[in-house]
C-alpha positions as CSV (number, residue, x, y, z in Angstrom):
1,M,-152.9,102.6,94.0
2,T,-154.2,99.1,93.3
3,H,-156.9,100.5,91.0
4,L,-154.3,102.5,89.1
5,I,-152.1,99.4,88.6
6,E,-155.1,97.4,87.5
7,A,-156.1,100.2,85.0
8,V,-152.5,100.2,83.6
9,G,-152.6,96.5,83.2
10,W,-155.9,96.5,81.4
11,G,-154.7,99.3,79.2
12,G,-151.6,97.3,78.3
13,A,-153.7,94.2,77.5
14,L,-155.9,96.3,75.3
15,A,-153.0,97.8,73.4
16,V,-151.4,94.4,72.7
17,L,-154.8,93.0,71.6
18,L,-155.4,96.0,69.4
19,A,-152.0,95.6,67.7
20,Y,-152.8,91.9,67.1
21,A,-156.3,92.7,65.7
22,L,-155.0,95.4,63.4
23,V,-152.3,93.2,62.0
24,S,-154.6,90.2,61.6
25,S,-157.2,92.3,59.8
26,Q,-154.4,93.7,57.6
27,R,-155.2,97.3,58.7
28,M,-151.6,97.6,60.0
29,S,-148.3,96.1,58.9
30,A,-146.3,94.1,61.4
31,R,-143.3,96.1,60.3
32,S,-145.0,99.5,61.0
33,R,-143.9,101.8,63.8
34,G,-147.4,102.0,65.1
35,Y,-147.6,98.2,65.6
36,Q,-144.3,98.2,67.5
37,L,-145.3,101.1,69.7
38,L,-148.6,99.5,70.6
39,N,-146.8,96.3,71.5
40,V,-144.1,98.0,73.5
41,G,-146.6,100.3,75.3
42,G,-148.9,97.4,76.0
43,A,-146.0,95.3,77.3
44,V,-144.9,98.1,79.7
45,G,-148.4,98.2,81.2
46,L,-148.4,94.4,81.6
47,V,-145.0,94.4,83.2
48,I,-146.1,97.0,85.7
49,N,-149.3,95.1,86.5
50,S,-147.6,91.6,86.6
51,T,-144.8,92.9,88.8
52,W,-147.2,94.5,91.3
53,N,-149.2,91.2,91.4
54,G,-146.1,89.0,91.8
55,A,-146.6,87.3,88.4
56,I,-142.9,87.1,87.7
57,P,-143.1,84.8,84.6
58,S,-145.5,87.1,82.9
59,A,-143.4,90.1,83.8
60,V,-140.3,88.4,82.3
61,V,-142.1,87.5,79.1
62,N,-143.3,91.0,78.7
63,L,-139.8,92.5,79.4
64,I,-138.5,90.3,76.5
65,W,-141.5,91.5,74.4
66,I,-140.4,95.1,75.1
67,G,-136.8,94.2,74.1
68,I,-138.0,92.7,70.8
69,G,-140.2,95.8,70.1
70,V,-137.4,98.3,71.0
71,Y,-135.0,96.4,68.7
72,A,-137.5,96.4,65.9
73,L,-138.1,100.1,66.3
74,A,-134.3,100.8,66.4
75,S,-133.8,98.7,63.3
76,Q,-136.4,100.7,61.2
77,R,-135.2,103.1,58.7
């Protein structure tokens, strides 16, 4: 189980970094659905990993990050 949780955490970290890299290189808009989905999906992976490892501050920050992303997705037309 530990290996699965670690893989989920690393996948989440890669998704968040990919989103940032794509926006920074102007290959994706920060307002795009894809950017928000990468961030939300990545944050979910990080919450799972952080909670498993007892890193509560990190889990809380990523829960807030998920909320921001979900709000942005819901606000898109």
